[in-house]
MARZAKE-474690 format. One record per residue: residue in three letters; x, y, z of N, C-alpha, C in turn. Coordinates in steps of 0.2 Angstrom, whole numbers, padded with zeros to 4 digits, always signed. Layout:
ALAXYZXYZXYZ...
//
This chain:
MET-0153+0004-0163-0151+0006-0156-0157+0008-0152SER-0158+0006-0146-0163+0008-0142-0163+0015-0140ASP-0169+0018-0138-0169+0025-0136-0164+0025-0130TRP-0164+0020-0125-0160+0021-0119-0152+0021-0121ALA-0150+0016-0126-0143+0016-0128-0141+0022-0131PHE-0146+0025-0135-0144+0031-0139-0143+0037-0134SER-0148+0037-0129-0147+0043-0124-0141+0042-0120GLN-0139+0036-0118-0133+0035-0115-0126+0037-0119SER-0127+0035-0125-0121+0037-0129-0120+0045-0130MET-0126+0048-0129-0126+0055-0130-0124+0059-0124LYS-0123+0056-0119-0122+0060-0112-0116+0064-0113LYS-0116+0070-0110-0110+0074-0110-0105+0071-0104ARG-0099+0071-0105-0094+0070-0100-0090+0076-0099ILE-0089+0079-0094-0084+0084-0093-0078+0082-0088LEU-0072+0084-0091-0066+0082-0087-0063+0089-0085HIS-0062+0090-0079-0058+0096-0077-0051+0094-0075ILE-0046+0098-0078-0039+0096-0077-0036+0103-0074ASP-0034+0102-0068-0030+0108-0065-0023+0107-0065MET-0019+0111-0069-0012+0110-0070-0008+0114-0064ASP-0010+0113-0058-0007+0116-0053+0001+0115-0052ALA+0005+0120-0051+0012+0119-0051+0015+0116-0057PHE+0012+0118-0063+0014+0115-0069+0021+0117-0071PHE+0023+0123-0070+0030+0125-0072+0035+0120-0068ALA+0034+0119-0061+0038+0115-0057+0038+0108-0060ALA+0032+0105-0062+0032+0099-0064+0036+0098-0070VAL+0036+0103-0075+0040+0102-0081+0047+0102-0079GLU+0049+0107-0075+0056+0107-0072+0058+0100-0069GLN+0054+0097-0065+0056+0091-0062+0056+0085-0067GLN+0052+0086-0072+0053+0081-0078+0059+0081-0081LYS+0062+0087-0083+0068+0089-0086+0074+0087-0082ARG+0073+0088-0075+0078+0086-0070+0076+0082-0065PRO+0076+0075-0066+0074+0071-0060+0077+0072-0054GLU+0083+0074-0053+0086+0075-0047+0083+0080-0042LEU+0078+0084-0045+0074+0089-0041+0068+0085-0037GLU+0067+0079-0039+0062+0075-0036+0062+0076-0028GLY+0057+0078-0024+0057+0078-0017+0060+0084-0014LYS+0063+0088-0018+0066+0095-0016+0061+0100-0017PRO+0062+0105-0013+0058+0111-0014+0060+0115-0020VAL+0056+0117-0025+0058+0120-0031+0054+0127-0031VAL+0057+0132-0033+0054+0139-0034+0056+0141-0040ILE+0051+0143-0044+0052+0146-0051+0050+0153-0051GLY+0054+0157-0054+0052+0164-0054+0058+0169-0056GLY+0056+0174-0060+0061+0179-0062+0067+0176-0066ARG+0073+0178-0064+0079+0175-0067+0081+0169-0063GLY+0078+0167-0058+0080+0161-0054+0085+0163-0048ASP+0086+0169-0047+0091+0172-0042+0087+0175-0037PRO+0086+0172-0031+0082+0175-0026+0085+0181-0022SER+0091+0183-0024+0094+0189-0021+0093+0195-0026LYS+0090+0193-0032+0088+0199-0036+0081+0200-0036ARG+0079+0205-0039+0072+0207-0039+0068+0202-0044GLY+0062+0200-0042+0058+0195-0046+0053+0192-0041VAL+0048+0189-0045+0042+0187-0042+0041+0179-0043VAL+0039+0175-0038+0038+0168-0039+0032+0167-0044SER+0034+0163-0049+0028+0161-0053+0025+0155-0051THR+0029+0150-0048+0026+0144-0045+0031+0141-0040ALA+0028+0137-0036+0032+0133-0031+0029+0126-0031ASN+0033+0121-0030+0030+0114-0030+0028+0113-0023TYR+0025+0108-0021+0022+0107-0015+0027+0106-0009GLU+0033+0104-0011+0038+0104-0006+0040+0111-0003ALA+0040+0116-0008+0042+0123-0006+0036+0126-0003ARG+0030+0124-0005+0024+0127-0002+0023+0125+0006LYS+0026+0120+0008+0026+0118+0015+0029+0123+0019TYR+0034+0127+0016+0037+0132+0020+0034+0139+0019GLY+0028+0139+0016+0024+0145+0015+0026+0149+0008VAL+0030+0146+0004+0031+0149-0002+0025+0148-0007HIS+0023+0154-0010+0018+0154-0015+0019+0158-0021SER+0015+0158-0026+0016+0162-0032+0014+0169-0030ALA+0017+0174-0034+0016+0181-0033+0020+0184-0027MET+0023+0180-0024+0027+0183-0018+0034+0185-0021PRO+0037+0190-0018+0044+0192-0020+0049+0186-0019MET+0054+0185-0024+0058+0180-0023+0062+0180-0017LYS+0064+0186-0014+0068+0187-0008+0064+0184-0002SER+0057+0186-0002+0053+0183+0003+0053+0175+0003ALA+0053+0173-0003+0053+0165-0004+0059+0162-0001TYR+0065+0166-0002+0071+0163+0000+0072+0164+0008LYS+0069+0169+0011+0069+0169+0018+0065+0163+0021LEU+0060+0161+0018+0055+0156+0020+0059+0149+0019CYS+0062+0148+0013+0065+0142+0011+0072+0143+0008PRO+0077+0144+0011+0083+0146+0008+0086+0140+0005HIS+0084+0134+0007+0087+0127+0004+0084+0125-0002ALA+0079+0129-0005+0075+0127-0011+0080+0128-0017VAL+0078+0125-0022+0081+0125-0029+0077+0131-0032TYR+0081+0136-0034+0078+0142-0037+0080+0142-0045LEU+0074+0142-0049+0075+0142-0056+0072+0148-0060PRO+0075+0150-0065+0072+0155-0069+0066+0152-0073VAL+0061+0156-0075+0056+0154-0079+0058+0152-0086ASP+0056+0147-0089+0058+0144-0095+0051+0143-0099TYR+0048+0149-0102+0042+0148-0105+0042+0144-0111ASP+0048+0143-0115+0048+0139-0121+0047+0132-0119ALA+0050+0130-0113+0049+0123-0111+0042+0122-0109TYR+0039+0127-0105+0032+0126-0103+0027+0126-0109CYS+0028+0130-0114+0023+0130-0119+0024+0123-0123ALA+0030+0121-0124+0031+0114-0127+0027+0109-0124ALA+0028+0108-0117+0025+0103-0113+0017+0104-0113SER+0015+0110-0113+0008+0111-0113+0005+0109-0120LEU+0008+0110-0126+0006+0108-0132+0006+0100-0133LYS+0011+0097-0130+0011+0090-0130+0005+0087-0126PHE+0003+0090-0120-0002+0088-0116-0009+0089-0120LYS-0009+0095-0123-0016+0096-0127-0017+0091-0132GLU-0011+0089-0136-0012+0084-0141-0015+0077-0138VAL-0012+0076-0132-0015+0070-0129-0022+0070-0128LEU-0024+0076-0125-0031+0077-0124-0035+0077-0130LYS-0033+0080-0136-0036+0080-0142-0037+0073-0145SER-0033+0068-0143-0034+0061-0145-0040+0058-0141ILE-0041+0061-0136-0047+0058-0132-0053+0062-0134SER-0053+0068-0135-0059+0072-0137-0057+0078-0141PRO-0060+0079-0147-0058+0085-0151-0061+0091-0148ILE-0066+0091-0143-0069+0096-0140-0066+0098-0134MET-0063+0104-0134-0060+0106-0127-0061+0114-0126VAL-0062+0115-0120-0063+0122-0118-0057+0124-0113LEU-0053+0128-0115-0047+0130-0111-0048+0136-0107LYS-0047+0136-0101-0048+0142-0097-0041+0143-0093LYS-0040+0149-0092-0034+0151-0088-0036+0155-0082VAL-0033+0154-0076-0034+0157-0070-0030+0163-0070
//
């Protein structure tokens, strides 16, 4: 192997993956009928009760809904959204599946959470 070929094979490649609105994406995968609808996930999924938005899909964000806002405020901005409770078991399972795919590409991963 030439020095050039060796240096090319040893180059680092970094892939950044941002799993924005991941919870909403998992819910939409489980329930295809949610496609194209505003989806807000947080608390127990009841916007009339106390709770905080964990995430909102892009359709809901168009109405000003964002994470960390009270569910009641989200409902005022987007009353026609589909409101769902947080399902951590489903999100963890989907995350593990995704990580397995990434491991098949590269055994070296650095995971960061925001």
